Structure formats: structure tokens, C-alpha cells
C-alpha positions as CSV (number, residue, x, y, z in Angstrom):
1,M,0.0,0.0,0.0
2,W,2.9,2.4,0.7
3,L,4.5,1.8,-2.7
4,K,1.2,2.6,-4.3
5,D,-0.3,5.3,-2.2
6,G,2.7,6.7,-0.2
7,D,4.8,9.8,-0.8
8,L,6.8,10.4,-3.9
9,N,10.5,9.3,-4.2
10,T,11.9,12.6,-3.1
11,K,14.8,13.8,-0.8
12,F,12.3,14.6,1.9
13,F,10.9,11.1,1.7
14,H,14.3,9.5,2.2
15,A,15.2,12.0,4.9
16,S,12.0,11.1,6.8
17,T,12.8,7.4,6.4
18,K,16.3,7.8,7.8
19,Q,15.0,9.8,10.7
20,R,12.4,7.2,11.6
21,R,15.0,4.4,11.5
22,A,17.2,6.4,13.8
23,V,14.4,7.0,16.3
24,N,13.3,3.4,16.2
25,R,16.8,1.9,16.5
26,I,17.3,-0.1,19.6
27,V,20.8,0.6,21.0
28,G,20.5,-1.6,24.0
29,L,18.2,-3.4,26.5
30,H,17.9,-4.0,30.2
31,N,18.2,-7.6,31.2
32,D,16.4,-9.3,34.1
33,A,19.1,-8.0,36.6
34,N,18.4,-4.4,35.3
35,V,21.8,-4.4,33.7
36,W,22.1,-2.4,30.5
37,V,23.3,-4.5,27.6
38,A,24.3,-2.5,24.6
39,G,25.8,-3.3,21.2
40,D,24.9,-3.5,17.6
41,F,22.5,-6.4,18.1
42,D,25.2,-8.8,19.2
43,K,24.4,-12.1,20.8
44,E,23.9,-10.7,24.3
45,V,21.2,-8.2,23.2
46,E,19.5,-10.9,21.2
47,D,19.5,-13.2,24.2
48,V,17.9,-10.4,26.4
49,A,15.0,-9.9,23.9
50,V,14.4,-13.6,23.3
51,S,14.5,-14.3,27.1
52,Y,12.0,-11.5,27.8
53,F,9.4,-12.8,25.4
54,D,10.1,-16.4,26.3
55,K,9.2,-15.7,29.9
56,L,6.3,-13.5,28.9
57,F,4.6,-16.2,26.9
58,T,5.5,-19.2,29.1
59,S,2.5,-20.7,30.8
60,S,2.1,-20.3,34.6
61,L,0.5,-23.8,34.6
62,P,-2.8,-22.7,36.2
63,G,-5.0,-25.4,37.8
64,D,-8.8,-25.4,38.3
65,F,-10.9,-22.8,36.5
66,T,-14.2,-23.8,38.2
67,G,-14.5,-20.7,40.3
68,V,-13.5,-18.3,37.5
69,L,-16.1,-19.8,35.1
70,E,-18.8,-20.5,37.6
71,H,-21.1,-17.8,36.3
72,M,-20.3,-18.3,32.6
73,P,-23.6,-19.3,30.9
74,H,-24.1,-22.2,28.5
75,L,-24.5,-20.2,25.2
76,I,-24.0,-22.7,22.3
77,T,-27.0,-24.8,21.4
78,A,-26.9,-28.2,19.7
79,Q,-28.1,-26.7,16.5
80,E,-25.3,-24.2,16.5
81,N,-22.8,-26.8,17.1
82,E,-24.0,-28.7,14.1
83,V,-23.5,-25.6,12.0
84,L,-20.0,-25.1,13.4
85,V,-18.7,-28.6,12.9
86,R,-20.2,-29.1,9.4
87,H,-18.1,-28.3,6.4
88,A,-18.5,-24.8,5.2
89,T,-19.5,-24.4,1.5
90,E,-16.8,-23.4,-0.9
91,S,-18.8,-20.3,-1.9
92,E,-19.0,-19.1,1.7
93,V,-15.2,-19.1,2.3
94,H,-14.5,-18.0,-1.3
95,D,-16.6,-14.9,-0.9
96,A,-15.0,-14.0,2.4
97,L,-11.4,-14.4,1.2
98,F,-11.8,-12.7,-2.1
99,M,-13.3,-9.6,-0.6
100,M,-10.1,-9.0,1.4
101,H,-7.5,-6.6,0.2
102,P,-4.8,-8.7,-1.6
103,E,-1.8,-6.6,-0.6
104,K,-2.2,-6.3,3.1
105,A,0.0,-8.3,5.5
106,P,0.4,-8.6,9.3
107,G,4.1,-7.7,9.2
108,P,7.3,-7.6,7.2
109,D,7.6,-11.3,7.3
110,G,3.8,-11.9,6.9
111,M,2.0,-13.5,4.0
112,T,-0.3,-11.3,2.1
113,T,-4.0,-12.1,1.4
114,L,-3.0,-12.5,-2.3
115,F,-1.6,-15.9,-1.4
116,F,-5.1,-17.3,-0.9
117,P,-6.7,-16.3,-4.3
118,R,-3.6,-17.4,-6.2
119,S,-3.4,-20.7,-4.4
120,W,-7.1,-21.3,-3.9
121,H,-7.1,-24.5,-6.0
122,I,-4.6,-26.0,-3.7
123,I,-5.6,-24.9,-0.2
124,K,-9.4,-24.5,-0.5
125,N,-10.2,-27.9,1.1
126,D,-8.2,-27.0,4.2
127,V,-9.5,-23.4,4.5
128,I,-13.2,-24.2,4.3
129,K,-13.1,-26.5,7.4
130,M,-13.8,-23.8,10.0
131,R,-16.4,-21.0,10.5
132,L,-17.5,-19.1,13.5
133,K,-18.4,-15.5,12.5
134,V,-22.1,-16.0,12.6
135,L,-22.1,-16.6,16.3
136,L,-19.6,-13.9,17.4
137,P,-22.1,-11.1,18.0
138,R,-23.9,-13.2,20.6
139,L,-20.7,-14.6,22.2
140,I,-18.8,-11.3,22.5
141,S,-19.9,-8.9,25.3
142,E,-21.5,-5.6,24.4
143,T,-18.7,-3.9,26.4
144,Q,-16.1,-5.2,23.9
145,S,-16.0,-2.7,21.0
146,A,-14.3,-4.8,18.4
147,F,-14.5,-8.0,16.4
148,V,-18.2,-7.6,15.6
149,P,-19.6,-5.7,12.6
150,G,-21.0,-2.3,13.7
151,R,-18.6,-1.9,16.6
152,L,-15.4,0.3,16.4
153,I,-12.5,0.2,18.8
154,S,-12.2,3.9,18.2
155,D,-15.5,4.4,20.0
156,N,-13.6,4.0,23.3
157,I,-11.4,7.0,22.4
158,L,-14.4,9.2,21.9
159,I,-16.0,8.0,25.1
160,D,-12.8,8.8,27.0
161,Q,-12.5,12.2,25.5
162,E,-16.1,13.0,26.5
163,M,-15.5,11.8,30.1
164,F,-12.3,13.8,30.6
165,H,-14.0,16.8,29.0
166,G,-16.7,16.5,31.6
167,L,-14.3,16.1,34.5
168,R,-12.5,19.3,33.4
169,T,-15.5,21.5,32.6
170,N,-18.3,20.2,34.9
171,K,-18.1,21.8,38.3
172,A,-20.1,19.0,39.9
173,C,-17.6,16.4,38.7
174,K,-14.5,18.0,40.1
175,R,-15.1,17.0,43.7
176,K,-17.0,13.7,43.2
177,F,-15.2,11.9,40.5
178,M,-11.6,11.0,39.5
179,A,-9.9,9.2,36.6
180,V,-7.4,6.4,37.1
181,K,-5.2,5.2,34.2
182,T,-4.1,1.6,34.4
183,D,-1.5,-0.1,32.3
184,M,-3.0,-3.5,31.4
185,S,-2.0,-6.1,29.0
186,K,-4.6,-6.8,26.3
187,A,-6.7,-9.8,27.0
188,Y,-5.9,-11.4,23.7
189,D,-2.2,-10.9,24.1
190,R,-1.6,-13.6,26.7
191,V,-4.3,-16.2,27.5
192,E,-3.6,-19.6,29.0
193,W,-4.5,-22.3,26.5
194,T,-6.0,-24.5,29.2
195,F,-8.3,-21.6,30.2
196,I,-9.5,-21.1,26.6
197,E,-10.2,-24.8,26.4
198,A,-12.2,-24.8,29.7
199,L,-14.0,-21.6,28.6
200,M,-15.2,-23.1,25.3
201,R,-16.3,-26.3,27.0
202,K,-18.2,-24.2,29.6
203,M,-19.9,-22.2,26.8
204,G,-21.1,-25.4,25.3
205,F,-18.9,-25.8,22.2
206,A,-18.8,-29.3,20.8
207,E,-15.7,-31.4,21.6
208,Q,-14.9,-31.6,17.9
209,W,-14.9,-27.8,17.6
210,I,-12.8,-27.4,20.7
211,T,-10.2,-29.9,19.3
212,M,-10.0,-28.0,16.1
213,M,-9.5,-24.7,17.8
214,M,-6.9,-26.0,20.2
215,R,-4.9,-27.4,17.3
216,C,-4.8,-23.9,15.8
217,I,-3.7,-22.0,18.9
218,T,-1.3,-24.6,20.4
219,S,0.7,-25.0,17.3
220,V,1.8,-21.3,17.2
221,R,5.5,-20.4,17.2
222,Y,7.0,-17.0,17.9
223,K,10.2,-15.3,16.6
224,V,11.6,-12.0,17.8
225,I,12.5,-9.7,14.9
226,L,15.7,-7.7,15.6
227,K,17.3,-5.7,12.8
228,F,15.0,-7.4,10.3
229,R,16.2,-10.8,11.4
230,P,14.2,-13.4,13.3
231,H,15.5,-14.9,16.5
232,S,14.2,-17.7,18.7
């Protein structure tokens, strides 16, 4: 998208690119002992980065989730499970894939959506095995402002702006209310696999569906990108 719709190939463009690279350049990292490790991405700096994410995504081996999921309702009906585990039609998946932009990718090492239309005759049988979108509006809470058509995550920003504007301008709010900013990890960044499995079972998903979903998430592998090179 940048090559097509970005700025022209001018001196200003190249100067901006060099400036961004300089600002984003990592010259060093603090290790677990809070010791500064510097260098031009030598082995020690790489080890600090890999070790950080390795600990971040390592399971804490939680046990029983009965208390946490005690009030989670049984949402999925037998009829809905039949829809989930049946094979989706080729036209359903074909329409969903081919309406996506072909040149967008999750990152510099990601595979663009163009791969699917070009390789559809090879991969279509594997792709059409799963579908869940029709049930998401009922499964996702109304307080979650994403993942469902008609909801925008940017709505939260507008609500926050209105709240802070009210705190600053409304005299009645100055003595009765306060705002607290918390630094929290996103819920979908780190979730225990065993908890997801227990949650799906509590919600009433069929065992066949749970098995397919767990195969997807437990087979993931991470690599840390440093200086455009993956490390693990």
C-alpha cells in the first residue's frame, strides 16, 4: 500500500525514512538484573530480547478454573454446534477471502492475502473446514467494542474524551469523580491455552470444535524480529 499510495520518491521522503529508522533503532536493552546490555545487536542483546518474550509467553501452569467460570452461561446450542462442525461451503469461504485486500500483510515477514486467491485451487479444502463469524455477536460482550460488525474500537477513544472533558468542565464532577489510568496487557495478548479450552467447554462448544480450535492456537510459534532478522 505504501508503494502505491505513499509519498513520492523525493529527498524529503528519504530523509524522513532515515529519521524514523534512527528514532526506532534499539541501541540496548535492560536484562532481568536491570543491567544495561548494549551493542549492535550482538548475541547478548538478542538473548535479552528472546529471554524476555520467552518468559512473557511461558505458561504459569494454572489449575482449576471452576471458580472463574462459575457464572459463565451455556451459550451454544446443539443446532449451532451442528453448524460449526459441518463443512462450510466453498462459496462461503471463497466470498469472504476474495473480498479482502490482496496486498495487506500482518508484518514484514507476513504472507499477504493475495496468497489465498492465487493458491485457492490447492488450499481451499483446508481453509473451508472452519467458520464461527455468525455466532460472534452473541458470544462477545456488548462492552467489547471490536471483532463484531458495527462496533469500532475507536469508540472507546471518543467516550474517554467526553469523560475527561466532563471532568474538566463540569463543576459537579471536580469533587466527586476521579480518573485512574491503568497499564494493562490486552486480554488477547496472553491467555492460557487451558483456560481457553475450559471456557469453550463451559460455553457449550462441541468437543470436535474445541479440538480444532486448540490445534490452531497450540501450534503457534514466535520469533523475535531484531534488525529485520528473526531470532528464537
